[in-house]
C-alpha positions as CSV (number, residue, x, y, z in Angstrom):
1,X,52.2,53.4,10.8
2,X,48.9,53.6,12.8
3,X,47.3,50.2,13.1
4,X,44.0,49.8,11.2
5,X,41.1,49.0,13.6
6,X,39.7,45.6,13.0
7,X,36.0,45.5,12.1
8,X,33.6,43.5,14.4
9,X,31.8,42.1,11.4
10,X,34.3,39.8,9.9
11,X,33.5,37.7,6.8
12,X,33.1,34.7,9.0
13,X,30.6,36.4,11.4
14,X,28.7,37.8,8.4
15,X,28.4,34.3,6.9
16,X,27.3,32.9,10.3
17,X,24.7,35.7,10.7
18,X,23.2,35.1,7.3
19,X,23.0,31.4,8.1
20,X,21.2,32.1,11.4
21,X,18.9,34.6,9.6
22,X,17.8,31.9,7.1
23,X,17.0,29.3,9.8
24,X,15.5,31.7,12.3
25,X,11.9,31.4,10.9
26,X,11.8,27.7,11.9
27,X,12.9,28.4,15.5
28,X,10.6,31.4,15.8
29,X,7.6,29.4,14.7
30,X,8.7,26.4,16.9
31,X,9.0,28.8,19.9
32,X,5.6,30.3,19.3
33,X,3.6,27.1,18.4
34,X,5.8,24.5,20.2
35,X,7.6,25.7,23.2
36,X,5.1,28.4,24.4
37,X,2.0,26.1,24.6
38,X,4.0,23.6,26.6
39,X,5.2,26.2,29.1
40,X,1.7,27.8,29.3
41,X,0.2,24.3,29.9
42,X,2.5,23.8,32.9
43,X,1.7,27.3,34.1
44,X,-2.1,26.9,33.6
45,X,-2.1,23.6,35.5
46,X,-1.7,25.5,38.8
47,X,-4.7,27.8,38.1
48,X,-8.5,27.6,38.0
49,X,-9.7,29.1,34.7
50,X,-12.8,28.9,32.5
51,X,-11.3,31.0,29.7
52,X,-13.6,34.0,30.6
53,X,-13.0,35.0,34.2
54,X,-9.6,35.9,35.7
55,X,-7.3,33.0,36.5
56,X,-7.1,31.9,40.2
57,X,-4.1,30.3,41.6
58,X,-5.0,26.9,43.3
59,X,-1.6,25.2,43.7
60,X,-1.8,21.5,43.2
61,X,-5.6,21.3,43.6
62,X,-6.0,20.5,39.9
63,X,-3.6,17.6,40.1
64,X,-5.4,16.3,43.2
65,X,-8.7,16.6,41.5
66,X,-7.5,14.6,38.5
67,X,-5.7,11.9,40.5
68,X,-8.8,11.4,42.7
69,X,-11.2,11.3,39.7
70,X,-12.1,7.6,38.9
71,X,-12.9,8.6,35.3
72,X,-9.3,9.6,34.8
73,X,-8.0,6.2,35.9
74,X,-10.5,4.5,33.7
75,X,-9.3,6.6,30.8
76,X,-5.7,5.6,31.7
77,X,-6.5,1.9,31.7
78,X,-8.5,2.2,28.5
79,X,-5.5,3.9,26.9
80,X,-3.1,1.3,28.1
81,X,-5.3,-1.7,27.0
82,X,-6.0,-0.3,23.6
83,X,-2.3,0.6,23.2
84,X,-1.3,-3.0,23.9
85,X,-4.0,-4.5,21.7
86,X,-3.3,-2.1,18.8
87,X,0.4,-1.7,18.9
88,X,2.1,-5.1,19.7
89,X,0.3,-7.2,17.0
90,X,0.8,-4.2,14.6
91,X,4.6,-4.2,15.0
92,X,4.8,-8.0,14.7
93,X,2.7,-8.1,11.5
94,X,4.5,-5.1,10.1
95,X,7.9,-6.9,10.5
96,X,6.5,-10.1,8.8
97,X,5.1,-8.0,5.9
98,X,8.4,-6.2,5.6
99,X,10.3,-9.5,5.4
100,X,7.8,-10.8,2.7
101,X,8.2,-7.6,0.7
102,X,12.0,-7.9,0.9
103,X,11.9,-11.5,-0.2
104,X,13.1,-12.2,-3.8
105,X,10.1,-14.5,-4.4
106,X,7.5,-11.7,-3.9
107,X,6.2,-10.1,-7.1
108,X,4.5,-6.7,-7.5
109,X,6.5,-5.3,-4.6
110,X,5.9,-1.6,-5.6
111,X,2.1,-2.2,-5.8
112,X,2.1,-3.9,-2.3
113,X,4.1,-1.1,-0.8
114,X,1.6,1.5,-2.1
115,X,-1.3,-0.6,-0.9
116,X,0.2,-1.0,2.6
117,X,1.0,2.7,2.9
118,X,-2.4,3.8,1.6
119,X,-4.3,3.7,4.9
120,X,-1.7,6.1,6.5
121,X,-2.5,8.9,4.0
122,X,-6.3,8.3,4.1
123,X,-8.3,10.8,6.2
124,X,-8.6,9.3,9.7
125,X,-12.1,10.6,10.2
126,X,-13.2,8.9,6.9
127,X,-11.5,5.7,8.0
128,X,-13.3,5.8,11.3
129,X,-16.6,6.4,9.7
130,X,-16.1,3.4,7.4
131,X,-15.2,1.2,10.4
132,X,-18.2,2.6,12.3
133,X,-20.4,1.1,9.6
134,X,-18.4,-2.1,9.6
135,X,-18.7,-2.5,13.3
136,X,-22.4,-1.4,13.5
137,X,-25.1,-3.5,15.1
138,X,-26.0,-4.9,11.8
139,X,-22.6,-4.3,10.1
140,X,-20.4,-6.7,8.3
141,X,-18.5,-7.7,11.4
142,X,-21.6,-9.1,13.1
143,X,-22.8,-10.7,9.9
144,X,-19.5,-12.6,9.6
145,X,-19.8,-13.8,13.2
146,X,-23.4,-14.9,12.9
147,X,-22.5,-16.7,9.6
148,X,-20.2,-19.0,11.4
149,X,-22.6,-19.6,14.3
150,X,-21.2,-17.0,16.8
151,X,-23.2,-14.4,18.7
152,X,-23.0,-10.8,17.5
153,X,-20.8,-8.4,19.5
154,X,-21.8,-5.0,20.8
155,X,-18.8,-3.3,19.1
156,X,-19.9,0.3,20.0
157,X,-21.2,-0.3,23.5
158,X,-19.6,-3.4,25.0
159,X,-16.6,-3.1,27.3
160,X,-14.3,-5.2,25.2
161,X,-16.1,-4.7,21.9
162,X,-15.3,-1.0,21.8
163,X,-11.6,-1.7,22.6
164,X,-11.3,-4.4,20.0
165,X,-12.9,-2.3,17.3
166,X,-10.7,0.8,18.0
167,X,-7.6,-1.4,18.3
168,X,-8.4,-2.9,14.8
169,X,-8.7,0.7,13.4
170,X,-5.3,1.6,14.9
171,X,-3.8,-1.6,13.6
172,X,-5.1,-1.1,10.1
173,X,-4.0,2.5,9.9
174,X,-0.4,2.0,11.1
175,X,0.7,-1.5,10.1
176,X,1.7,-0.5,6.6
177,X,3.6,2.6,7.8
178,X,5.7,0.5,10.1
179,X,6.1,-2.2,7.5
180,X,7.7,0.4,5.1
181,X,10.1,1.5,7.9
182,X,11.1,-2.0,8.5
183,X,11.5,-2.6,4.8
184,X,13.9,0.3,4.5
185,X,15.8,-1.2,7.4
186,X,16.0,-4.6,5.8
187,X,17.2,-3.1,2.5
188,X,20.0,-1.2,4.3
189,X,21.6,-4.5,5.5
190,X,24.5,-5.4,3.2
191,X,23.7,-8.5,1.1
192,X,27.3,-9.6,1.5
193,X,26.6,-10.5,5.1
194,X,24.0,-13.1,4.0
195,X,26.2,-14.5,1.3
196,X,29.1,-14.9,3.8
197,X,26.7,-16.5,6.3
198,X,25.4,-18.9,3.6
199,X,28.9,-19.9,2.7
200,X,29.6,-20.6,6.4
201,X,26.6,-22.9,6.5
202,X,24.3,-20.6,8.5
203,X,20.6,-21.5,8.3
204,X,17.8,-19.1,7.5
205,X,16.9,-18.9,11.2
206,X,20.5,-18.3,12.2
207,X,20.7,-15.5,9.6
208,X,17.5,-14.0,11.0
209,X,18.6,-14.0,14.6
210,X,22.3,-13.2,14.1
211,X,22.2,-10.7,11.2
212,X,18.7,-9.4,10.4
213,X,17.3,-8.7,13.9
214,X,20.5,-7.1,15.4
215,X,21.0,-4.8,12.4
216,X,17.3,-4.0,12.4
217,X,17.3,-2.9,16.0
218,X,17.5,0.9,15.5
219,X,14.4,0.7,13.3
220,X,12.5,-1.4,15.9
221,X,13.4,1.0,18.6
222,X,12.2,3.9,16.4
223,X,8.8,2.3,15.6
224,X,8.2,1.2,19.2
225,X,8.9,4.7,20.4
226,X,6.6,6.3,17.9
227,X,3.9,3.7,18.5
228,X,4.0,4.3,22.2
229,X,3.7,8.0,21.9
230,X,0.9,7.6,19.3
231,X,-1.0,5.1,21.4
232,X,-0.9,7.4,24.5
233,X,-2.3,10.2,22.4
234,X,-5.2,8.2,20.9
235,X,-8.1,10.5,20.3
236,X,-9.8,10.7,16.9
237,X,-10.7,7.0,16.5
238,X,-12.6,6.6,19.8
239,X,-14.0,10.1,19.6
240,X,-15.6,9.7,16.2
241,X,-16.4,6.0,16.6
242,X,-18.3,6.4,19.9
243,X,-19.8,9.6,18.7
244,X,-21.6,7.7,15.9
245,X,-23.7,5.8,18.5
246,X,-25.1,9.1,19.7
247,X,-24.1,8.7,23.3
248,X,-20.8,10.6,23.1
249,X,-17.2,9.7,23.4
250,X,-16.9,10.0,27.2
251,X,-18.5,6.7,28.0
252,X,-16.3,4.6,30.3
253,X,-15.7,1.7,27.9
254,X,-13.9,3.9,25.3
255,X,-12.7,7.1,26.9
256,X,-9.0,7.8,26.6
257,X,-6.7,10.2,28.4
258,X,-6.7,12.7,25.6
259,X,-10.5,12.6,25.4
260,X,-10.7,13.1,29.1
261,X,-8.6,16.3,29.0
262,X,-10.4,17.5,25.9
263,X,-13.7,17.0,27.7
264,X,-12.5,18.8,30.8
265,X,-11.4,21.8,28.7
266,X,-14.1,22.2,26.0
267,X,-17.1,20.6,27.6
268,X,-16.7,21.5,31.3
269,X,-14.6,24.6,30.8
270,X,-12.2,23.4,33.4
271,X,-9.0,24.4,31.6
272,X,-6.9,24.1,34.8
273,X,-7.7,20.5,35.3
274,X,-7.4,19.8,31.6
275,X,-3.9,21.3,31.7
276,X,-3.0,19.2,34.8
277,X,-4.2,16.1,32.9
278,X,-2.0,17.1,30.0
279,X,1.0,17.5,32.3
280,X,0.4,14.0,33.8
281,X,0.0,12.6,30.3
282,X,3.3,14.3,29.4
283,X,5.1,12.5,32.2
284,X,3.4,9.2,31.4
285,X,4.6,9.5,27.8
286,X,8.2,10.1,28.9
287,X,8.0,7.2,31.4
288,X,6.5,4.7,28.9
289,X,8.9,5.8,26.2
290,X,11.9,5.3,28.4
291,X,10.6,1.9,29.6
292,X,10.0,0.8,26.0
293,X,13.4,2.0,24.9
294,X,15.0,0.1,27.8
295,X,13.0,-3.1,27.0
296,X,13.8,-2.8,23.3
297,X,17.5,-2.6,24.1
298,X,17.3,-5.6,26.5
299,X,15.5,-7.7,23.9
300,X,17.9,-6.9,21.1
301,X,21.2,-6.6,22.9
302,X,22.6,-7.1,26.4
303,X,23.8,-3.5,27.0
304,X,21.7,-1.7,24.5
305,X,24.5,-1.3,22.1
306,X,23.7,-1.5,18.4
């Protein structure tokens, strides 16, 4: 009998095709709005372009201009300083809050979780406007300082005043979010481990250092990584806060790397140098993320093993 030709579209391939068809919208949108802008930014960083005239190839001149621009390095240092001031205390306090929320002696846990998470879902522009009033020349912050005999601080024009005010905004906005992540990590640790440690005579401190912190390590690494990326992309808080004083957000005491590239693109119409700034920021983000991941592993385990 003649053999029957086997169809190319078997039931298995049909099922796979339908599955790929259903998930294809995500990958198409990700390619258009995620991958393409990144590739175009790398491409644009080698051209001079003002969005109106034809693009002109300039090689590495845009990178040379950015690297030799003192304002770029001021924005870099501002970003690093505000990242350290806003992130490190935030993660430590978030961990303490999570331990308190996870404690059996704390009451109204659900209410506290909601209150801690509330700043994260509040409009960042509204938050910044409120803090702008708080840190104004005659705002509540200076009133509190003068009430205890201290001199008022120029929160929106002083070199350190601007950084402290913005760091407090970042701290207030993200501390509750990180506390909820740590809380979920604490609640995922089996209670049997603490009971066994208690029976063996382990103290609270020994349980914290031998059980809680090692098992909480993946959550710490996750929050450190997110905080690092978020700190390097700081934009809205300094942009709105410094804009309230009427002198713009590009003043040297508060300019960040993202504000620098935004200013190059949409104020000076130098899209090539803005793209090269974005590429440099991209590599800085990778570098600091890898460094933070390595440090987190070193602090929580010898070889980075969970």
